[in-house]
C-alpha positions as CSV (number, residue, x, y, z in Angstrom):
1,M,6.6,-2.9,-25.1
2,E,7.8,-6.5,-26.3
3,D,10.9,-5.0,-28.4
4,L,12.2,-3.2,-25.4
5,P,15.7,-4.4,-23.8
6,A,14.5,-6.7,-20.3
7,V,17.3,-4.1,-18.4
8,L,14.9,-1.0,-18.6
9,K,11.4,-3.2,-18.5
10,L,13.0,-4.6,-15.1
11,H,13.9,-1.0,-14.4
12,V,10.4,0.0,-14.8
13,L,8.9,-2.6,-12.8
14,Q,11.6,-2.3,-9.5
15,F,9.5,1.4,-9.3
16,L,5.7,0.4,-8.9
17,D,4.1,-0.5,-5.7
18,H,1.7,-3.3,-4.9
19,S,-1.6,-2.6,-7.0
20,A,0.8,-0.9,-10.5
21,L,3.0,-4.4,-10.1
22,H,-0.6,-6.2,-10.1
23,A,-1.3,-4.2,-13.4
24,A,2.2,-4.8,-14.8
25,E,1.9,-8.6,-14.4
26,Q,-1.6,-9.0,-16.2
27,T,-1.0,-6.7,-18.9
28,S,2.7,-8.8,-20.8
29,H,3.6,-11.8,-20.0
30,A,7.5,-10.9,-20.5
31,L,6.7,-8.2,-17.7
32,L,5.1,-11.4,-15.6
33,E,8.0,-12.8,-16.2
34,L,11.0,-10.5,-15.0
35,T,8.7,-10.0,-12.0
36,R,9.1,-13.6,-11.5
37,D,12.8,-14.0,-11.9
38,H,14.3,-11.3,-10.3
39,E,11.2,-11.6,-7.5
40,L,10.2,-8.3,-7.1
41,W,7.5,-9.4,-4.9
42,R,9.9,-10.6,-2.1
43,S,11.4,-7.0,-2.6
44,L,7.9,-5.8,-1.8
45,S,7.6,-8.1,1.0
46,D,10.8,-7.2,2.7
47,A,10.2,-3.7,2.7
48,H,6.1,-3.8,4.4
49,V,6.5,-7.1,6.2
50,T,8.4,-9.0,8.5
51,C,7.7,-12.5,8.4
52,S,8.0,-16.1,10.4
53,E,10.8,-18.0,8.7
54,S,8.4,-20.6,7.3
55,L,6.6,-17.9,5.3
56,N,9.3,-16.6,3.8
57,R,9.3,-18.8,0.4
58,S,9.1,-17.9,-3.2
59,D,5.4,-18.9,-3.3
60,L,3.8,-16.7,-0.3
61,W,5.6,-13.6,-0.9
62,K,2.9,-11.7,-3.0
63,K,0.2,-12.8,-1.0
64,M,1.6,-11.6,2.4
65,V,2.0,-8.4,0.3
66,C,-1.7,-8.2,-0.9
67,L,-2.3,-9.0,2.9
68,A,-0.6,-6.3,4.1
69,Q,-2.7,-3.7,1.9
70,R,-6.0,-4.6,3.7
71,S,-7.8,-2.6,6.1
72,A,-7.3,-4.3,9.8
73,V,-9.8,-5.6,11.5
74,D,-9.9,-6.3,15.3
75,D,-13.1,-8.9,15.4
76,K,-11.8,-11.7,13.4
77,Q,-10.3,-13.1,17.2
78,L,-7.1,-14.0,15.8
79,L,-6.1,-15.1,19.3
80,G,-6.1,-18.6,19.9
81,G,-5.3,-19.1,23.2
82,V,-1.9,-18.8,25.4
83,E,0.8,-20.6,25.9
84,A,2.8,-19.4,29.0
85,F,2.9,-17.3,31.3
86,S,5.1,-15.9,33.8
87,S,2.9,-15.5,36.6
88,A,-1.2,-15.8,37.8
89,D,-1.8,-14.1,41.2
90,R,-4.8,-17.2,41.7
91,P,-5.5,-20.1,39.1
92,S,-8.9,-18.0,38.7
93,E,-6.9,-15.2,37.4
94,S,-5.0,-16.8,34.9
95,P,-4.5,-14.9,31.4
96,V,-7.3,-17.3,29.4
97,N,-9.7,-14.7,30.9
98,T,-8.3,-12.2,28.8
99,L,-9.2,-14.0,25.2
100,T,-12.6,-12.5,25.7
101,S,-14.3,-9.5,26.4
102,S,-15.6,-9.2,29.8
103,R,-19.1,-8.1,31.1
104,C,-17.9,-5.5,33.3
105,W,-15.4,-4.3,30.5
106,M,-18.4,-4.2,27.8
107,E,-20.4,-2.0,30.1
108,L,-17.6,0.0,31.4
109,H,-16.8,0.9,27.4
110,Q,-20.9,1.4,26.7
111,L,-21.1,3.6,29.8
112,Q,-17.8,5.7,29.0
113,T,-18.8,6.7,25.5
114,T,-22.5,7.0,26.1
115,D,-22.4,9.4,29.2
116,S,-19.8,11.8,30.4
117,E,-20.5,10.3,34.1
118,Q,-18.4,12.1,37.0
119,E,-15.4,10.1,38.6
120,A,-17.6,9.6,41.7
121,E,-20.5,8.4,39.5
122,L,-18.4,6.1,38.0
123,T,-16.7,4.3,40.6
124,T,-19.8,3.8,42.4
125,L,-21.7,2.3,39.0
126,G,-18.3,0.6,38.6
127,E,-18.7,-1.5,42.0
128,R,-21.8,-2.5,41.4
129,I,-21.4,-3.7,37.7
130,Q,-18.2,-6.1,38.1
131,H,-20.9,-7.5,41.3
132,H,-22.8,-8.5,38.5
133,C,-20.2,-9.7,36.6
134,G,-19.0,-11.4,39.2
135,C,-15.3,-10.5,39.2
136,S,-15.8,-9.2,42.9
137,S,-16.5,-12.1,44.3
138,G,-14.6,-14.6,43.2
139,E,-15.3,-15.3,39.0
140,S,-12.6,-13.6,38.1
141,C,-12.7,-12.0,34.7
142,Y,-9.1,-10.8,34.2
143,W,-5.2,-11.6,34.8
144,S,-3.4,-10.4,37.6
145,S,0.3,-11.3,38.3
146,S,1.5,-12.4,41.3
147,A,2.4,-9.2,43.7
148,S,6.2,-8.0,43.8
149,T,7.6,-5.4,46.2
150,N,9.5,-4.3,43.1
151,Q,7.7,-1.8,40.9
152,N,9.5,-2.6,38.1
153,A,9.0,-5.9,38.0
154,T,8.7,-8.0,34.4
155,E,6.1,-10.2,33.4
156,F,5.1,-11.8,29.8
157,I,1.9,-13.7,28.6
158,D,2.7,-16.1,25.0
159,Y,-0.5,-15.7,22.9
160,A,-1.0,-18.4,19.9
161,L,-2.1,-17.5,17.0
162,N,-5.3,-18.4,15.3
163,G,-3.9,-19.6,12.2
164,P,-1.6,-17.7,9.7
165,C,-2.6,-13.8,9.8
166,V,-0.5,-11.1,9.3
167,V,-1.0,-8.7,12.5
168,N,-1.2,-4.7,12.7
169,A,-1.5,-3.4,15.8
170,V,-2.4,-5.1,19.6
171,Q,-5.0,-3.9,21.6
172,I,-4.7,-3.8,25.9
173,V,-7.2,-3.1,28.5
174,P,-6.0,-2.8,31.8
175,Y,-8.2,-4.1,35.0
176,R,-9.6,-1.5,37.2
177,V,-10.7,-3.2,40.6
178,F,-13.5,-1.1,41.8
179,W,-14.4,-2.6,45.2
180,H,-10.6,-2.1,46.2
181,P,-9.9,1.4,48.2
182,D,-9.6,4.2,46.2
183,S,-11.1,2.1,43.2
184,P,-7.2,1.5,41.7
185,T,-5.7,0.8,38.2
186,Y,-3.7,-2.1,37.9
187,A,-2.0,-1.7,34.1
188,P,1.6,-2.4,33.4
189,K,3.8,1.0,32.7
190,R,5.3,-0.4,29.4
191,V,4.4,-3.0,27.1
192,R,6.6,-4.6,24.3
193,F,5.5,-7.4,21.6
194,E,7.8,-10.5,20.2
195,F,6.9,-12.4,18.1
196,F,8.3,-16.2,17.7
197,D,8.1,-19.1,16.6
198,V,8.0,-22.7,18.5
199,D,8.3,-26.3,17.0
200,D,5.7,-27.9,19.3
201,M,2.8,-28.0,16.8
202,A,0.9,-30.2,19.4
203,T,0.7,-27.3,21.2
204,L,-0.6,-25.2,18.6
205,Q,-3.3,-27.1,16.6
206,G,-6.4,-25.5,17.6
207,A,-8.7,-24.4,20.5
208,A,-9.0,-28.3,21.8
209,G,-5.0,-28.7,22.2
210,W,-4.5,-25.8,24.6
211,R,-8.0,-26.0,26.6
212,N,-6.7,-29.7,27.4
213,R,-3.2,-29.5,28.6
214,P,-1.9,-27.3,31.9
215,L,-0.9,-24.1,31.1
216,G,2.7,-23.5,32.2
217,T,5.6,-21.5,31.8
218,R,8.1,-20.8,28.8
219,A,11.7,-19.9,29.2
220,S,11.8,-15.7,29.8
221,V,15.0,-15.8,27.0
222,I,13.3,-16.4,23.3
223,K,14.9,-15.4,19.8
224,P,12.1,-13.7,18.4
225,F,12.1,-12.6,14.5
226,F,10.3,-9.6,15.5
227,A,10.4,-7.1,18.6
228,S,8.9,-3.6,18.8
229,H,9.8,-0.6,21.0
230,D,8.9,-0.4,24.6
231,Y,5.0,1.1,24.6
232,E,3.5,3.6,26.6
233,V,0.4,2.5,28.9
234,K,-2.4,4.8,30.3
235,N,-3.0,3.3,34.1
236,D,-7.0,3.7,32.9
237,M,-9.4,1.3,32.3
238,T,-9.3,1.9,28.6
239,L,-8.9,0.3,25.3
240,Q,-5.9,1.3,24.1
241,E,-3.8,0.4,20.6
242,F,-0.8,-0.1,19.8
243,L,0.5,-0.1,15.9
244,L,3.2,-1.4,15.3
245,P,6.3,-0.3,13.8
246,R,6.3,-3.1,10.7
247,K,3.0,-5.2,9.8
248,V,4.1,-9.2,10.6
249,A,2.9,-12.2,9.0
250,A,2.1,-15.0,11.7
251,S,2.2,-18.7,10.7
252,K,0.3,-21.4,12.2
253,K,3.7,-21.5,14.7
254,T,4.3,-17.8,15.8
255,V,3.1,-17.1,19.3
256,L,3.2,-13.3,20.1
257,R,4.8,-12.6,23.9
258,I,3.1,-9.5,25.4
259,T,6.3,-8.5,27.9
260,L,4.3,-6.0,30.9
261,I,7.1,-3.8,32.2
262,G,7.1,-2.4,35.3
263,R,3.5,-1.6,37.5
264,H,1.5,1.4,37.7
265,Q,-0.2,0.7,41.4
266,A,0.5,-0.8,45.0
267,Q,-2.2,-2.8,46.5
268,T,-4.7,-0.4,48.3
269,F,-5.6,-3.1,51.1
270,E,-3.9,-2.5,54.3
271,L,-3.7,-5.5,56.4
272,P,-3.6,-5.6,60.1
273,E,-0.4,-5.1,62.3
274,E,-1.4,-8.5,64.1
275,F,-1.5,-9.8,60.3
276,L,2.0,-9.1,59.0
277,D,5.5,-10.9,59.8
278,G,8.2,-8.7,59.5
279,N,9.3,-5.8,57.4
280,E,9.1,-7.7,53.8
281,E,5.2,-7.7,54.5
282,R,5.0,-4.3,55.0
283,R,6.3,-2.9,51.8
284,P,4.0,-1.8,49.2
285,K,2.9,-5.1,47.3
286,Y,2.5,-4.0,43.4
287,Y,-0.1,-6.0,40.8
288,C,-0.5,-6.1,37.1
289,C,-3.8,-6.7,36.3
290,L,-5.2,-6.8,32.3
291,S,-9.2,-7.4,31.6
292,Y,-8.7,-8.1,27.2
293,V,-6.3,-8.9,24.9
294,N,-6.6,-8.5,21.3
295,V,-4.8,-9.1,17.8
296,C,-6.2,-6.2,14.6
297,G,-5.2,-7.5,11.7
298,V,-5.7,-9.8,9.0
299,P,-6.8,-13.4,8.9
300,W,-4.8,-15.6,6.0
301,K,-7.5,-16.6,3.2
302,P,-7.0,-18.6,-0.3
303,V,-5.9,-17.0,-3.0
304,Q,-7.7,-15.1,-5.0
305,T,-8.6,-16.5,-8.3
306,E,-7.6,-14.8,-11.4
307,S,-10.5,-13.4,-12.2
308,E,-11.2,-11.6,-8.4
309,A,-7.9,-10.2,-8.6
310,S,-8.1,-8.4,-12.0
311,T,-11.5,-6.9,-10.5
312,S,-10.3,-6.2,-7.4
313,I,-7.2,-4.3,-8.8
314,A,-9.8,-2.8,-11.5
315,Q,-11.5,-1.2,-8.9
316,S,-7.9,0.2,-6.8
317,Y,-6.8,2.6,-9.7
318,S,-8.4,5.9,-10.7
319,M,-6.6,5.0,-13.9
320,S,-8.3,3.0,-16.8
321,P,-5.8,0.3,-17.8
322,N,-5.1,1.2,-21.0
323,L,-3.7,4.6,-19.6
324,R,-1.7,3.3,-17.3
325,M,-0.3,0.8,-19.9
326,A,0.6,4.0,-22.0
327,A,2.2,5.0,-18.9
328,L,4.3,2.1,-18.6
329,T,5.2,2.5,-21.8
330,G,6.1,5.9,-22.0
331,L,8.4,6.0,-19.4
332,A,10.0,2.9,-21.1
333,V,10.5,4.5,-24.4
334,Y,12.3,7.4,-22.5
335,M,14.1,5.5,-20.5
336,T,14.8,3.6,-24.3
337,A,15.8,6.8,-25.8
338,C,18.2,7.8,-22.5
339,Y,19.9,4.6,-23.0
340,E,20.5,4.9,-27.3
341,G,21.9,8.1,-26.5
342,F,24.4,6.6,-23.5
343,V,25.6,4.2,-26.0
344,G,25.7,6.7,-29.0
345,R,28.4,8.7,-26.9
346,T,30.2,6.1,-25.6
347,R,30.7,5.3,-29.3
348,R,32.1,8.6,-30.1
349,W,34.2,8.0,-27.4
350,E,35.8,5.1,-29.0
């Protein structure tokens, strides 16, 4: 293997995936040096991950690729807080409420997954559940936008992330108001996800940082390093997961912006005529409400030790290391023969 031309070994390495490149690095110092000199981990990273600018470093490319290969989880609390938002109907209806699963949502979710309730029964039970939760009596467990007569109004919420992580998907639960007439759900029509970095590190230094300062608004125009397409949202109080087209490696400076486009539902309350002043107040008032927001991904963890990495790689392959090396050597020998044959023909032409 050591006698093969470096250019051929490099061509072989460029065909390898994440696990095979790990194995190649550990079988030969020459292969390890080629991997580093030609930034092959960066090539794999660019192929599978979009990263924050602060993570685009040679010492992190390999780690990002490894994290991107792991299965995403939804219970790691990767959202660290709310940085900014476009509006809220009342102070108690802050987007901070969306960071945790509310009592009413958990009970309704349990009810929907274990029982096949009819809509009429679900409406009655939902009203009772939200009464016990407190959200029907002023103890809001959800975020609500301000009212708008424009059904295509757009809102946004900016979430800080809990330390560096690789994000695979975003989950959203719209909020259904069982105590309103007809039990309407105030979901957005569509959502879009954007990741951008901020320079104000003081706002991202853990939970105490964002809890101890008043929430505010940020300029609606940002420069994201990643932006998804628009996803359709069902007008239902169910957990809806939106898989990102590419995995996103986020740093401590990264903020997730969720843009909420359009509104399905107008308020079902009808005020008496004597309380209405002018035609504007007679127009339907549209709202957007969310019960819960979550991020699925892999938290940033310390780099594995060499022995741990070796064990992990060995377990991920059905082939033995010797068989892998034989296959790699065979491919290199074949390419060498092709190379020598080409050189021979060139000399004959001369």
